[in-house]
C-alpha positions as CSV (number, residue, x, y, z in Angstrom):
1,M,75.6,-31.2,109.5
2,T,78.1,-28.7,108.1
3,N,80.1,-26.6,110.2
4,P,79.4,-22.9,110.0
5,A,82.9,-21.9,110.6
6,N,84.2,-23.8,107.6
7,S,81.4,-22.5,105.3
8,S,81.3,-19.3,103.3
9,L,77.6,-19.1,103.3
10,V,75.7,-16.6,105.3
11,M,72.7,-17.9,107.2
12,V,69.7,-15.6,106.7
13,P,66.7,-16.3,108.9
14,V,63.5,-17.1,107.0
15,P,60.1,-16.2,108.5
16,A,57.8,-18.9,109.2
17,V,55.1,-19.5,106.5
18,R,51.5,-20.3,107.5
19,P,49.8,-23.3,105.9
20,S,47.1,-21.0,104.5
21,Q,49.6,-19.0,102.5
22,I,50.8,-22.0,100.5
23,A,49.2,-22.0,96.9
24,P,47.2,-25.1,96.2
25,R,48.7,-27.5,93.7
26,V,47.1,-27.3,90.2
27,T,46.6,-30.6,88.5
28,V,47.1,-30.4,84.7
29,P,45.0,-32.9,82.8
30,E,46.8,-35.2,80.4
31,R,46.6,-34.2,76.7
32,V,44.4,-36.5,74.7
33,V,46.0,-37.6,71.4
34,P,43.4,-38.5,68.8
35,D,43.7,-41.8,67.1
36,L,44.7,-41.0,63.4
37,R,44.4,-44.5,62.2
38,V,42.6,-44.7,58.7
39,F,39.7,-47.1,58.5
40,E,38.7,-48.2,54.9
41,I,34.9,-47.8,54.3
42,P,33.6,-50.5,52.0
43,R,32.0,-49.2,48.8
44,P,28.5,-50.4,48.0
45,V,28.5,-53.0,45.3
46,E,26.3,-52.0,42.3
47,P,24.1,-54.6,41.0
48,I,25.3,-56.5,38.0
49,L,22.0,-55.7,36.3
50,S,22.5,-51.8,36.4
51,Q,26.1,-52.2,35.1
52,S,24.8,-54.1,32.2
53,R,22.1,-51.5,31.4
54,K,24.5,-48.6,30.9
55,P,25.7,-49.6,27.5
56,R,22.4,-51.0,26.5
57,T,20.5,-47.8,26.9
58,G,22.8,-45.8,24.6
59,V,22.7,-48.6,22.0
60,W,19.0,-48.8,22.2
61,I,18.6,-45.0,21.7
62,A,21.1,-45.0,18.8
63,G,19.3,-47.9,17.2
64,C,16.0,-46.2,17.4
65,V,17.4,-43.0,15.9
66,A,19.1,-45.0,13.1
67,A,15.9,-47.0,12.5
68,L,13.8,-43.8,12.2
69,I,16.3,-42.2,9.8
70,G,16.3,-45.3,7.7
71,L,12.5,-45.4,7.6
72,F,12.4,-41.7,6.6
73,A,14.9,-42.4,3.9
74,V,12.8,-45.4,2.6
75,Y,9.8,-43.1,2.5
76,L,11.6,-40.3,0.7
77,W,13.1,-42.6,-2.0
78,G,10.4,-45.1,-2.1
79,F,7.0,-43.4,-1.5
80,A,7.4,-39.6,-2.0
81,V,6.2,-38.7,-5.4
82,D,8.3,-36.3,-7.6
83,R,7.0,-32.7,-8.0
84,Y,7.9,-30.2,-10.7
85,E,8.2,-26.6,-10.2
86,S,7.1,-23.7,-12.5
87,R,8.5,-20.3,-12.0
88,A,7.1,-16.9,-13.0
89,G,8.1,-13.3,-12.3
90,V,5.9,-10.3,-12.2
91,I,6.3,-6.6,-11.3
92,I,3.8,-4.0,-10.2
93,R,5.0,-0.5,-10.7
94,S,3.6,3.0,-10.6
95,D,5.0,6.5,-11.3
96,T,4.8,7.4,-7.6
97,Q,7.3,4.7,-6.8
98,D,9.7,5.9,-9.6
99,S,9.5,9.5,-8.2
100,A,10.1,8.1,-4.6
101,K,13.4,6.6,-5.7
102,V,14.9,10.1,-5.5
103,A,14.6,9.8,-1.7
104,G,15.6,6.1,-1.7
105,W,18.8,6.8,0.3
106,V,16.6,7.6,3.3
107,T,15.3,4.1,3.4
108,A,18.8,2.7,3.3
109,F,19.3,3.8,7.0
110,S,15.8,2.7,8.1
111,G,15.8,-0.7,6.4
112,P,13.8,-2.1,3.5
113,A,10.1,-2.3,3.7
114,W,7.6,-4.3,1.7
115,S,5.9,-2.4,-1.0
116,A,2.1,-2.1,-0.9
117,E,1.7,-3.7,-4.3
118,A,3.8,-6.8,-3.4
119,E,2.0,-7.2,-0.2
120,I,-1.4,-7.0,-1.9
121,L,-0.4,-9.5,-4.5
122,T,1.0,-11.9,-1.9
123,R,-2.3,-11.8,0.1
124,F,-4.4,-12.2,-3.1
125,V,-2.4,-15.2,-4.3
126,H,-2.8,-16.9,-1.0
127,S,-6.5,-15.9,-0.5
128,P,-9.4,-18.4,-0.7
129,E,-10.7,-16.4,-3.7
130,M,-7.6,-17.2,-5.8
131,F,-7.7,-20.9,-4.8
132,Q,-11.4,-21.3,-5.6
133,T,-10.9,-19.5,-9.0
134,V,-7.9,-21.8,-9.9
135,D,-9.7,-24.8,-8.6
136,Q,-12.8,-24.2,-10.7
137,M,-10.6,-23.8,-13.8
138,L,-8.0,-26.7,-13.2
139,D,-9.5,-28.9,-10.4
140,V,-6.4,-28.4,-8.1
141,R,-7.8,-30.4,-5.2
142,E,-8.2,-33.6,-7.2
143,H,-4.7,-33.2,-8.6
144,Y,-3.0,-32.9,-5.2
145,A,-5.1,-35.6,-3.7
146,S,-4.4,-38.1,-6.5
147,H,-1.3,-39.6,-4.7
148,W,-2.7,-39.5,-1.2
149,P,-2.5,-43.1,-0.2
150,Q,1.2,-43.2,-1.3
151,D,2.5,-39.8,-0.5
152,V,1.2,-39.1,3.0
153,L,3.5,-36.3,4.0
154,F,3.4,-34.2,0.9
155,G,0.0,-35.0,-0.6
156,L,-3.5,-33.8,0.2
157,W,-6.1,-36.0,1.6
158,P,-9.4,-35.9,-0.4
159,D,-11.7,-35.0,2.4
160,A,-9.6,-32.2,3.8
161,S,-11.3,-29.1,5.1
162,L,-11.0,-25.7,3.5
163,N,-8.4,-24.5,6.1
164,V,-6.2,-27.5,5.5
165,V,-6.6,-27.1,1.7
166,L,-5.6,-23.4,2.0
167,W,-2.6,-24.4,4.2
168,H,-1.5,-26.9,1.5
169,W,-2.1,-24.2,-1.2
170,R,0.2,-21.8,0.6
171,R,2.8,-24.5,0.9
172,T,2.6,-25.4,-2.7
173,V,2.5,-21.7,-4.1
174,Q,5.4,-19.8,-2.7
175,L,6.1,-16.1,-3.4
176,A,9.4,-14.3,-3.0
177,A,9.2,-10.5,-3.2
178,N,12.0,-8.0,-3.4
179,P,11.1,-4.9,-1.3
180,A,13.6,-2.7,-3.1
181,T,12.5,-3.3,-6.7
182,G,9.0,-4.6,-6.3
183,L,9.8,-7.8,-8.2
184,V,7.7,-10.8,-7.2
185,E,8.6,-14.4,-8.1
186,L,6.1,-17.3,-8.0
187,H,7.2,-20.9,-7.3
188,I,4.5,-23.4,-8.0
189,S,5.0,-27.1,-7.5
190,A,2.8,-29.9,-8.8
191,Y,3.0,-33.6,-9.7
192,D,2.9,-32.7,-13.4
193,P,5.0,-30.0,-15.1
194,E,2.2,-28.9,-17.5
195,F,-0.2,-28.7,-14.5
196,A,2.3,-26.5,-12.6
197,Q,2.7,-24.2,-15.6
198,A,-1.1,-24.0,-16.0
199,I,-1.4,-23.0,-12.4
200,A,1.2,-20.3,-12.8
201,Q,-0.4,-19.0,-16.0
202,Q,-3.8,-18.8,-14.2
203,I,-2.3,-17.0,-11.2
204,V,-0.6,-14.4,-13.5
205,A,-3.8,-13.8,-15.4
206,E,-5.9,-13.4,-12.2
207,S,-3.3,-11.1,-10.8
208,A,-3.4,-8.9,-13.9
209,D,-7.2,-8.8,-13.6
210,L,-6.8,-7.7,-10.0
211,V,-4.5,-4.9,-10.9
212,A,-6.9,-3.8,-13.7
213,R,-9.8,-3.8,-11.2
214,L,-7.8,-1.7,-8.7
215,N,-6.9,0.7,-11.4
216,G,-10.5,1.0,-12.5
217,R,-11.6,1.6,-8.9
218,M,-8.9,4.2,-8.3
219,K,-9.6,6.0,-11.6
220,A,-13.4,6.0,-10.7
221,E,-12.7,7.5,-7.4
222,R,-10.6,10.3,-8.9
223,V,-12.0,10.9,-12.4
224,V,-15.7,10.1,-12.1
225,P,-16.5,13.2,-9.8
226,A,-14.6,15.4,-12.3
227,E,-16.5,13.9,-15.2
228,Q,-19.8,14.6,-13.4
229,A,-18.8,18.2,-12.7
230,L,-17.9,18.6,-16.4
231,A,-21.3,17.2,-17.4
232,E,-23.1,19.6,-15.2
233,A,-21.0,22.5,-16.5
234,T,-21.8,21.4,-20.0
235,V,-25.5,21.4,-19.4
236,G,-25.3,24.8,-17.8
237,L,-23.3,26.1,-20.8
238,Q,-25.8,24.7,-23.2
239,R,-28.7,26.3,-21.3
240,A,-27.0,29.7,-21.3
241,R,-26.3,29.6,-25.0
242,T,-29.9,28.5,-25.7
243,N,-31.2,31.5,-23.7
244,I,-29.0,33.9,-25.7
245,A,-30.2,32.3,-29.0
246,A,-33.8,32.6,-28.0
247,F,-33.3,36.3,-27.0
248,R,-31.7,37.1,-30.4
249,H,-34.4,35.2,-32.3
250,R,-37.2,37.1,-30.4
251,T,-35.7,40.6,-30.6
252,Q,-33.8,40.2,-33.9
253,I,-30.9,41.9,-32.2
254,I,-27.5,40.1,-32.1
255,D,-26.1,42.4,-29.4
256,P,-28.1,45.2,-27.9
257,V,-24.9,46.9,-26.6
258,V,-23.4,47.0,-30.1
259,D,-26.7,48.0,-31.5
260,L,-27.0,50.8,-28.9
261,Q,-23.5,51.9,-29.7
262,S,-24.3,52.0,-33.4
263,G,-27.5,54.0,-32.6
264,V,-25.6,56.4,-30.5
265,G,-23.2,56.9,-33.4
266,V,-26.2,57.6,-35.7
267,L,-27.6,60.1,-33.3
268,A,-24.2,61.8,-33.0
269,D,-24.0,62.0,-36.8
270,L,-27.5,63.4,-37.0
271,Q,-26.7,65.9,-34.3
272,G,-23.6,67.0,-36.2
273,R,-25.5,67.3,-39.5
274,L,-28.2,69.3,-37.7
275,A,-25.7,71.7,-36.2
276,E,-24.0,72.2,-39.6
277,T,-27.4,72.8,-41.4
278,L,-28.4,75.3,-38.7
279,I,-25.1,77.2,-39.1
280,E,-25.6,77.2,-42.9
281,Y,-29.1,78.4,-42.6
282,D,-28.2,81.2,-40.2
283,T,-25.4,82.3,-42.4
284,L,-27.6,82.3,-45.5
285,L,-30.4,84.1,-43.7
286,H,-28.2,87.0,-42.8
287,S,-26.8,87.3,-46.4
288,T,-29.8,86.9,-48.6
289,R,-33.4,87.9,-48.9
290,P,-36.1,85.8,-47.0
291,D,-37.7,84.4,-50.1
292,D,-34.5,82.8,-51.3
293,P,-35.2,79.2,-52.4
294,R,-32.1,78.0,-50.7
295,L,-33.6,78.9,-47.3
296,T,-36.6,76.9,-48.1
297,E,-34.5,73.9,-48.9
298,L,-32.4,74.3,-45.8
299,R,-35.6,74.5,-43.6
300,H,-36.8,71.2,-45.3
301,T,-33.5,69.6,-44.6
302,L,-33.7,70.7,-40.9
303,D,-37.2,69.2,-40.6
304,I,-36.0,65.8,-42.0
305,I,-33.0,65.7,-39.6
306,R,-35.1,66.6,-36.6
307,E,-37.7,63.9,-37.5
308,R,-34.9,61.4,-37.8
309,I,-33.4,62.3,-34.5
310,A,-36.8,61.9,-32.9
311,T,-37.3,58.5,-34.5
312,E,-33.9,57.3,-33.1
313,H,-34.9,58.6,-29.6
314,R,-38.1,56.7,-29.8
315,A,-36.2,53.6,-30.8
316,F,-34.1,53.8,-27.7
317,L,-36.8,54.9,-25.3
318,G,-39.7,52.9,-26.7
319,R,-39.4,49.7,-28.6
320,P,-37.1,48.5,-31.4
321,V,-38.3,49.5,-34.8
322,S,-37.3,46.2,-36.3
323,Q,-39.7,44.1,-34.2
324,V,-43.3,44.8,-35.0
325,G,-45.7,44.2,-32.1
326,D,-43.0,44.1,-29.4
327,S,-43.7,46.7,-26.7
328,E,-40.7,45.9,-24.4
329,P,-38.6,49.0,-23.7
330,Y,-35.1,49.0,-25.1
331,P,-33.4,49.5,-21.7
332,E,-35.1,46.4,-20.4
333,L,-33.9,44.5,-23.5
334,V,-30.4,45.6,-22.7
335,A,-30.7,44.6,-19.1
336,T,-32.1,41.2,-20.1
337,Y,-29.3,40.7,-22.6
338,E,-26.6,41.7,-20.0
339,R,-28.1,39.2,-17.5
340,L,-28.0,36.4,-20.1
341,A,-24.5,37.4,-21.1
342,V,-23.3,37.2,-17.5
343,E,-24.9,33.8,-17.2
344,L,-23.2,32.7,-20.4
345,N,-19.9,34.0,-19.1
346,V,-20.2,32.2,-15.8
347,A,-21.2,29.0,-17.5
348,E,-18.2,29.2,-19.8
349,E,-15.8,29.8,-16.8
350,R,-17.4,26.9,-15.0
351,Y,-17.0,24.7,-18.0
352,R,-13.3,25.6,-18.4
353,A,-12.7,25.0,-14.7
354,A,-14.4,21.6,-14.9
355,L,-12.4,20.7,-18.0
356,A,-9.2,21.6,-16.2
357,A,-10.2,19.6,-13.1
358,L,-10.9,16.6,-15.4
359,D,-7.4,16.9,-17.0
360,N,-5.8,17.1,-13.5
361,A,-7.8,14.1,-12.4
362,N,-6.7,12.1,-15.4
363,A,-3.1,13.1,-14.8
364,D,-3.3,12.2,-11.1
365,A,-4.9,8.8,-12.0
366,D,-2.3,8.1,-14.6
367,Q,0.4,8.9,-12.0
368,H,-1.1,6.5,-9.5
369,M,-1.9,3.9,-12.1
370,R,-0.4,0.5,-11.3
371,R,1.3,-1.2,-14.2
372,F,1.4,-5.1,-14.2
373,E,4.3,-6.5,-16.2
374,T,5.5,-10.1,-16.5
375,F,9.3,-10.3,-16.7
376,L,9.4,-14.1,-16.4
377,H,6.7,-16.1,-18.1
378,P,5.6,-19.4,-16.5
379,S,8.2,-21.9,-17.2
380,L,7.9,-25.6,-18.0
381,A,10.1,-27.9,-15.8
382,T,11.9,-30.8,-17.3
383,T,13.3,-32.4,-14.1
384,P,11.6,-32.7,-10.7
385,S,12.6,-30.2,-8.1
386,F,10.7,-31.6,-5.0
387,P,11.0,-33.3,-2.7
388,Q,14.6,-32.3,-1.9
389,R,15.4,-35.7,-0.4
390,V,19.0,-35.2,0.6
391,S,18.4,-31.9,2.4
392,I,15.3,-33.2,4.1
393,L,17.0,-36.4,5.2
394,V,20.0,-34.4,6.6
395,K,17.7,-32.1,8.6
396,A,15.6,-35.1,9.9
397,A,18.8,-36.9,10.9
398,A,20.1,-33.9,12.8
399,L,16.7,-33.4,14.6
400,L,16.4,-37.1,15.5
401,S,20.0,-37.2,16.7
402,L,19.5,-34.2,18.9
403,A,16.3,-35.8,20.3
404,G,18.1,-39.0,21.0
405,I,20.9,-37.2,22.8
406,L,18.4,-35.4,25.0
407,V,16.6,-38.6,25.8
408,A,19.9,-40.3,26.8
409,L,20.8,-37.3,29.0
410,L,17.4,-37.5,30.6
411,L,17.6,-41.2,31.4
412,T,21.1,-40.9,32.7
413,G,20.0,-38.1,35.1
414,L,17.1,-40.1,36.3
415,R,19.2,-43.2,37.0
416,E,21.9,-41.2,38.9
417,R,19.2,-39.6,41.1
418,R,18.0,-43.1,42.1
């Protein structure tokens, strides 16, 4: 024990601590260190059979594609029959199309459109009516079915239905139309060049007949009503002229109005002569004796003038003196003639209007008339144009290769999912 005297430390009294005031001892758990050792998981061993199938699947698909391409090439060069093409070019034009070219710059922004004439010609060439007409003339069905056992893909089987025959006809007869100019080119293929040319010539002839029928129908719709109106106006004019001629024959008067004017002139002249004679009579009466022979002669002249004036009045108010036995008053004759003259004038105006309407109808029909012209006569081929073996083989090889790739991808995906 250390002596307090010899120590520099100061002893401080410490209070007593109760056992309850002492904090309990906390026990800290030991830290668990994970085991970081790497264990190698064994990979599943694939069967030897699946490893051997991987290259065999691709080889099998490639072999199938190559075999199909080879078979198609053998068919194209060994069995497909050569076909010859005949070309022809036609154009259907009208004056309305020529006048519409003035506003052609408008269609340049809206895009080209098929002309109505080209569309009509295309539908007519591919129609059953055209096929039946050409078939009756040239026996088209027998020609395209002549190589059926050999050329299966491009030929026509003999017992084909009408729909199949029309499908083959549309494939054989191709049309290319230019919507801007209205030019239509025909491409006809056949096993014989002369036969292809004959089909093209028949199609061109039938197309020309179609245009002629359309023109006749259009002209009938526009011109026939005008011609009927002109015929009716002609009949009315003839009837009016016949009535005028009958009136003149019955009354022996060409024109009552002119006759009346001439009669009025005669009366005026007689009235003037009567006035002059009266003045001469009065003058002589006051200058000579009453038994002067000149007065007697003037009185006789006055009586003759008065009788003539009375006769002319009776001609106007009674009946014409030139027609014996006709008791129709002259004013009624004038009224009848004026009525017939009005009817004749109306008939003439109607005839002129109908004639002008017919001229306008003919001009309108000529303006809308379609003109069929052949700018390329049916040609005679010297070398075959179809089938295009290289092009067809390249396209078939591309499609078969694409199909093989898709099949390989599909099989690979199915194998990986399993």
